[in-house]
C-alpha positions as CSV (number, residue, x, y, z in Angstrom):
1,M,-10.8,11.0,8.2
2,T,-12.0,14.1,9.9
3,N,-10.4,16.0,12.7
4,N,-13.6,16.8,14.6
5,F,-13.8,16.0,18.3
6,L,-16.6,13.4,18.6
7,P,-18.1,11.2,21.4
8,F,-17.1,7.6,20.9
9,D,-20.7,6.5,20.4
10,T,-20.9,8.8,17.4
11,V,-17.6,7.4,16.1
12,K,-19.1,3.9,16.3
13,K,-22.1,5.0,14.2
14,I,-20.0,6.8,11.5
15,Y,-17.2,4.1,11.3
16,P,-18.9,0.7,12.1
17,D,-16.6,-2.3,12.6
18,K,-13.4,-0.4,12.0
19,W,-10.2,0.4,13.8
20,V,-9.9,4.1,14.5
21,L,-6.9,6.2,15.4
22,L,-8.0,9.0,17.8
23,G,-6.2,12.2,18.5
24,N,-6.3,13.7,22.0
25,P,-8.7,11.0,23.3
26,E,-10.6,11.3,26.5
27,I,-10.2,8.0,28.3
28,D,-11.8,6.7,31.6
29,N,-9.7,3.7,32.7
30,T,-9.7,1.6,29.6
31,R,-12.8,3.0,28.0
32,V,-12.6,5.6,25.2
33,L,-15.1,8.4,25.7
34,S,-14.3,10.8,22.9
35,G,-11.6,12.0,20.5
36,S,-10.7,13.3,17.1
37,V,-10.7,10.7,14.3
38,V,-7.3,10.9,12.6
39,Y,-7.5,7.7,10.5
40,H,-9.7,4.6,10.2
41,S,-9.6,1.3,8.4
42,K,-10.7,-2.3,8.8
43,D,-7.0,-3.3,9.1
44,K,-5.4,-2.6,12.4
45,K,-1.9,-2.7,10.9
46,E,-2.8,-0.1,8.3
47,V,-4.1,2.2,11.1
48,C,-0.8,1.8,12.9
49,Y,1.5,2.4,10.0
50,I,-0.3,4.9,7.9
51,G,-1.9,6.7,10.8
52,S,1.4,7.2,12.6
53,D,2.4,9.9,10.1
54,K,-0.7,11.9,10.8
55,T,-0.3,12.2,14.6
56,Q,2.2,15.0,15.0
57,A,-0.5,17.6,15.9
58,Y,-1.7,15.6,18.9
59,L,-0.2,15.2,22.4
60,K,-1.6,11.7,22.8
61,V,-3.3,9.2,20.6
62,A,-5.3,5.9,21.0
63,I,-6.4,3.1,18.7
64,A,-9.8,1.6,19.3
65,I,-12.2,-0.7,17.5
66,T,-15.8,0.3,16.9
67,G,-17.1,-3.3,16.6
68,D,-16.9,-6.5,18.6
69,I,-13.6,-8.1,19.1
70,K,-14.0,-11.8,18.2
71,L,-11.4,-14.1,19.7
72,Y,-10.7,-17.1,17.6
73,R,-7.9,-18.7,19.6
74,K,-7.3,-22.4,19.3
75,I,-5.6,-23.8,22.3
76,G,-3.6,-26.9,21.6
77,I,-3.5,-29.6,24.2
78,L,-0.5,-31.8,24.2
79,R,-0.9,-35.5,25.1
80,Q,1.8,-37.7,26.3
81,L,1.7,-41.2,25.1
């Protein structure tokens, strides 16, 4: 939980497979390039709720994941009899 401005590749190495809250992020389209790590956790909800109290010093914030997003969606198919 440091406030150092880091490239996102470095953030991925320091906080693998975690959700990170970044202060004053540099973003290109939808890709996060760098930012200050404000809070991190494996739980996205924790980052949202606990991290929100720590963002007053930043003009903008972003939440990013440092690992792979795995989609486990089951699509139900309805059959008519």
